[in-house]
C-alpha positions in Angstrom: 85.2 119.3 113.9 88.0 115.9 114.0 88.1 114.1 111.4 89.8 111.3 113.4 88.9 107.7 113.6 85.7 108.6 115.3 84.4 110.5 112.7 82.3 109.8 109.8 85.5 110.4 107.6 87.9 109.2 109.9 85.8 105.5 109.7 85.9 105.6 106.1 89.2 105.7 105.7 89.8 103.2 108.4 87.6 100.9 106.3 89.1 101.3 103.3 92.6 100.8 105.0 91.6 97.5 106.2 90.2 96.6 103.0 93.4 97.2 100.9 95.4 95.0 104.0 92.9 92.4 103.3 93.5 92.6 99.8 97.2 92.6 100.2 96.9 89.7 102.6 94.8 87.5 100.0 97.0 88.5 97.2 99.9 87.1 99.2 98.1 83.8 99.7 97.6 83.4 96.2 101.5 84.0 95.3 102.2 81.4 97.7 99.7 79.1 96.5 100.9 79.6 93.1 104.4 78.7 94.1 104.0 75.9 96.0 101.6 74.7 93.1 104.7 75.2 90.7 106.8 72.7 92.7 104.3 70.2 94.3 101.2 70.4 91.5 97.6 71.5 92.6 96.7 68.5 95.2 100.1 70.2 97.3 99.0 69.7 101.0 97.3 73.0 102.4 99.6 73.0 105.4 102.6 73.9 102.7 100.6 77.0 101.7 99.8 78.2 105.0 103.4 77.9 106.0 105.0 79.7 102.5 102.6 81.9 103.3 103.0 82.8 107.1 99.4 82.4 107.9 97.4 79.8 109.6 95.3 76.7 108.0 92.0 78.5 109.3 92.7 81.9 107.5 92.8 80.0 104.4 89.9 77.9 104.7 88.0 81.0 105.4 88.8 82.3 102.0 88.9 79.1 100.0 86.5 76.6 101.5 87.4 73.9 99.2 90.6 73.2 97.5 88.9 73.8 94.0 87.9 77.3 94.9 91.7 78.0 95.5 93.1 76.6 92.4 90.3 78.6 90.7 91.4 81.8 92.6 95.0 81.1 91.8 94.6 80.7 88.2 92.7 84.1 88.2 94.9 86.0 89.7 97.6 84.7 87.3 96.0 85.7 84.5 95.3 88.9 86.1 98.9 89.8 86.8 99.6 88.1 83.1 97.4 90.6 81.7 98.7 93.8 83.5 102.0 92.7 83.1 101.9 93.2 78.9 101.1 97.0 78.7 104.0 97.6 81.3 106.8 95.5 79.7 105.3 97.4 76.6 106.2 100.5 78.1 109.6 99.3 80.0 111.2 96.9 77.5 114.0 97.7 74.9 112.0 97.2 71.9 108.2 95.7 71.3 109.9 92.2 70.3 111.5 92.3 73.5 108.6 93.1 75.4 106.8 90.2 73.7 109.6 87.9 74.3 109.3 88.7 78.3 105.4 88.3 78.1 106.1 85.2 76.6 108.6 83.8 79.4 105.9 85.0 82.0 103.3 83.1 80.0 105.6 79.6 79.9 105.9 80.4 83.4 101.9 80.6 84.2 101.6 77.1 81.9 103.6 75.7 84.2 101.2 76.6 87.1 98.1 75.5 85.0 99.1 71.9 84.7 96.5 69.5 86.8 94.1 72.4 86.9 91.8 70.3 84.5 92.0 67.2 86.4 91.2 69.3 89.6 88.0 70.5 88.0 86.9 67.2 85.7 83.9 67.5 88.4 82.9 70.7 87.2 82.9 71.2 83.1 81.0 74.2 83.5 83.5 75.8 86.2 86.2 75.1 83.9 84.7 76.0 80.8 84.2 79.0 82.4 88.3 79.6 83.4 89.1 79.1 79.8 86.8 81.5 78.5 88.1 84.4 81.1 91.9 82.9 80.0 91.0 84.0 76.4 89.2 87.0 77.0 91.9 88.4 79.1 95.4 87.4 77.6 94.5 87.1 73.8 93.8 90.6 73.3 97.3 91.4 75.2 99.3 89.2 73.5 97.6 90.6 70.2 98.8 94.0 70.9 102.5 92.9 71.6 102.1 91.4 68.6 100.8 94.7 67.0 103.5 97.0 68.2 106.3 94.9 67.2 104.6 94.8 63.7 104.0 98.6 63.8 107.7 98.8 64.7 108.9 96.7 62.0 110.7 93.4 64.0 108.4 90.7 63.0 106.1 89.4 60.6 102.5 90.2 60.2 101.1 87.0 59.7 101.0 85.8 63.0 97.8 85.8 65.3 97.8 86.1 69.1 95.7 83.2 69.8 97.8 80.8 67.3 100.9 82.0 68.7 99.5 81.2 72.6 98.4 77.5 71.2 101.8 77.2 69.8 103.5 78.0 73.1 101.3 75.7 75.0 102.1 73.1 72.5 105.4 73.5 73.0 105.2 73.0 76.7 103.7 69.9 76.7 105.5 67.0 78.0 108.0 69.4 80.0 107.0 67.8 83.5 107.4 63.9 81.9 110.9 64.1 80.7 113.6 66.0 82.1 115.8 66.2 79.1 113.0 68.2 77.4 113.3 72.2 77.6 110.4 73.7 76.2 111.9 76.9 77.2 114.4 76.9 74.4 112.0 75.8 72.0 109.9 78.6 72.9 112.4 80.8 72.9 113.3 80.2 69.3 109.9 80.3 68.2 110.4 83.9 69.2 113.3 84.5 67.5 112.1 83.2 64.4 108.9 85.8 64.6 111.7 88.5 63.8 112.2 89.7 60.0 115.5 88.2 58.5 118.2 90.5 59.3 119.1 92.9 55.8 122.4 91.6 54.0 124.7 94.2 52.5 123.8 94.6 48.8 
């Protein structure tokens, strides 16, 4: 019996392929929206997002009928990408502390896109709370794993908690978009460097 597209097995594979294509297309759209949000804010024209993604306006509105739907989807997409990056960086990094630094750098990039989210969702406090809970559930354990690995390797102090570190980084990023002379990334780098044990001195 043929197992081509007309057979049950072939039809199943074709449907799965279409689902994968749709998933990839949606992810590409979310990546494009995130990039536009970074440069132009969450109120950027939808046509700019469509142009960057290489799709028509109808495609965006079909997936995301309201702007808030798109903003929420971008936020969750970036949280997921950041969560998945932690273990990958830990596996490929030169050291756990280096992996932590790389992950925190990506976290700072994420915070740039997050600007404007609260204002965009101010009419839906429940929705905002749900997003914040998702953020904590996905990212705090990843940051904790990176910290624990660096502690186990003897690279950093053991008295820092993941949530406290993430809040500290977030606080350092406040104001970066209103004062061009303020460089939050440099301060964040100093913070991460400061987690290390002081170098051993010759006796």
